[in-house]
N, C-alpha and C positions, 0 to 999 in steps of 0.2 A: 551790714546788709549783704555785701559782696560775698562774705564767707558763708552766710546763710543760703544765698542763691546757689553757690557752688555745692554746698551740702545737699540741697534739694536735687540738683542735677545728678550728683553722684548716686543719690538714693533711687532716682528714677531709672538711671542706667542699670543699677543692680537689680531693680525689679524687672526691667525688660529682659535682661540676660537670664534671670532666674526663670521667668515665664517661658523664654525660648528654650531653655534647657528642659523644662517640663514638657513642652510640646514635642521636642525631639525624643525625649524619653518615652512619651506616650506613643509616638509613631513607631519607634523601634519595638516597643512592647506589642503594638498592634500587628506588625509584620511577623514577629516571633509567634504570636498566637495563631495567625493565619497559617504559618508553616506547620505548627503543631497540629492544627485542626485538619489540614490536608493529609498529614501523616496518619492521624487517627482514622480518617475516612478510609485510607488505603488499607490500614490494618483491619478496619472493621469489615471490609469486603473479604479480605483474605481469611481472617479468623472465622467469620461466620460461614464462609464457603467450606473451609476445611472441617468445621464442626458438622455441617450437614452431610458432607461426603462420608465422614467417619461413621455417622449414625446410619447412613444408607448408601452402601457401595454401588447399588444399582440405580442410583438417582439419575434421571435423564437431564441432559444439558438444558433443554428448554424449561423444564420444571424448576431447576436450580436457579436459572436466570430470573424467572418469574418471582420466585420466593425472595431472592435477594433484592430485586427491584421494589417489591412491595414493602419489605421490612426496613430497608435503608432509604428508600425514597430516591434512588438514583435512576438515571436513564439506562435503558437496556444496553446501549452501545458501550457505556462506561463499564458496566458490570461484565459484559462479554469480553471487552478488551483486557480487563483485569484477570479474568479466568484464562485467557490466552497467554498472558504473562506468567501465570502460575504454571501452566503446562510447559512453557518454554524453560522455566526454572526446574522442571521435573518434580514439582511438588504435587501435581495432580496429573492424571492420565485421562484424556478425552478420547473415547473410542466410538466408532460407528456401531450401531446394533448389528448391521449386516455389512461387512466390508465389501468394497467393490473388487471382486475377484477377477472378473472379465474386463478386457480392454474396453468393450462397448459400454458397460455399466459405468466405468470410470469416466469415459468420454462424455456421458450425458449427466454427470454429477456436477455439483457446485465447484469441485476442484478444477474443473476444466472450463470455467467461465472465461479465463484469459484466452484460451484457444479459440472459442467461438467468437469472441470479440474481435480478435485479430483476423480470423478467417472471413467473417462477415465484412469487415472493413476492406479486405483485399478484394472480395467479390464485388463490393459496391464500386470500388475504383474501376473495375472492368466494365461494369454496367454503364457507368457515367462517361465512358470514353467518347461516345458519339454525341453527347450533349453539346449544343453550341449557343444556347441562349436561355434566358429566364433565370429563375432562382436556382434551378438545378445546376447551372453553370458554376455557381459559387461552391456547391457541394462537390462538383468535379475538381475544382482547385484544391479543396480540403483533402479529399480522399486520394487525389492524385499525388499531392504532396506527401501524404502518409506512405503511399506505395513506394515513393522514391527515397524519402528521407528517413523513414523509421521502420516500416514493417519488415523488410528483408533482414536488417540487422537485428531487430527484436526477435525474430524467429530463430536466428542463429544463436543469439545469446541464451535464449530459453533452452536450446538444445545443448549448448556447451556447459551451461551452468544451470542444470535442472533443479538443483536444490535452492530454496529461497535463502538459506543462510550463507550461501557462497558469495552472494553479492547483494548490496543494499539497492533500494529502488532507484536512487539518484544515479548510481554507477551504471545500473542496467540501462537507464534512459540515455545516458551519455554514450555508452558503448554501442547502443543500438543505432544512434544517429551516425556515429563514426563508421561502423561497419557497413551501414547502408550506403554511405558515400563511397565505400570501397567496392561493394558488390555490384552496384549499378554500372560502373565503367567496365567491369569484367564481363558482365552480361552483354553490354554493347560491343565489346571486343570480339566475343564469340559470335554474335549475330553478324558482325561485319564479314566473317568468312563463310556465311551461309547465303543461300539464295534469297532469304527474307530481307537481309540488309538492316540498317539501323533506321527503322521507321516506328511511328507511334504505336501501332497495334502490335507488331512483333515484340517490341520492347516491353510493353505493358503485360502482354501474355506471358512472356518469359519471366519477368519479375514476379508476377502472380504465381506462376508454377513453382518457381524456386521457393517462394515464401510459404506456399501451402505444403510443399514436401518437407521443409524444415519444421513447420508447425506440427505435422503428423509425427515426425521423428522425435521432436521434443516431447510431445504428449506420450508417446510410448515409453520414452526414457523416464518421465515423471511417474508413469504408472508402475514401472519396475521398481523405482525407489519407494513408491507407496506400498507395494507388496512386501518389500523387505522390512519396512517400518512396522507393518501390521502382522509380520510373521506368516504371510500367505505364500504357500508353495505352488 
């Protein structure tokens, strides 16, 4: 009886181990299939996009995104991001129908959204200086903090490193904060030797002026790089 019980226990253990092995094998197979499916989806977007561009060299970006979205069932953002990756790898070329030759046209284009966002935030910080209560007081804290801790350094970084490929986003944010903390004391030091002195309004106006000047210089520099990339003389 004892030998038979031991035999039954051994058989149960072997059954459990074999079933566990099967489950592990199935989970591994499932993960492999998921990875292969993801790769196939990426290839599907790339291959279909290249086929459509080969058939029609004058295909518009919006029309291409719409066709890929309808045929593959993906979201527009995913398709558009994949097309941007193909352009970065120089497999496709995305061009505007009418390049922005003048500085004004470039300034009001989607390429300059970063500029307007920073400029509006800077102006908002000035407008909210005189606020002393209510909900607007919290906005004053937010935009005031941006003016002191981020915007001056951000504008300088955008001027020094106008090309996106030169720095990644996280590095830009870190350097923007660090340079802002360096610019603010320098502005205060200069104001200390002027009749205005180190007071709230002169400091805020000076920081805003420095930020806006650097933003305009950065925008002009980005436009010059844009013209070079588009072969515009």
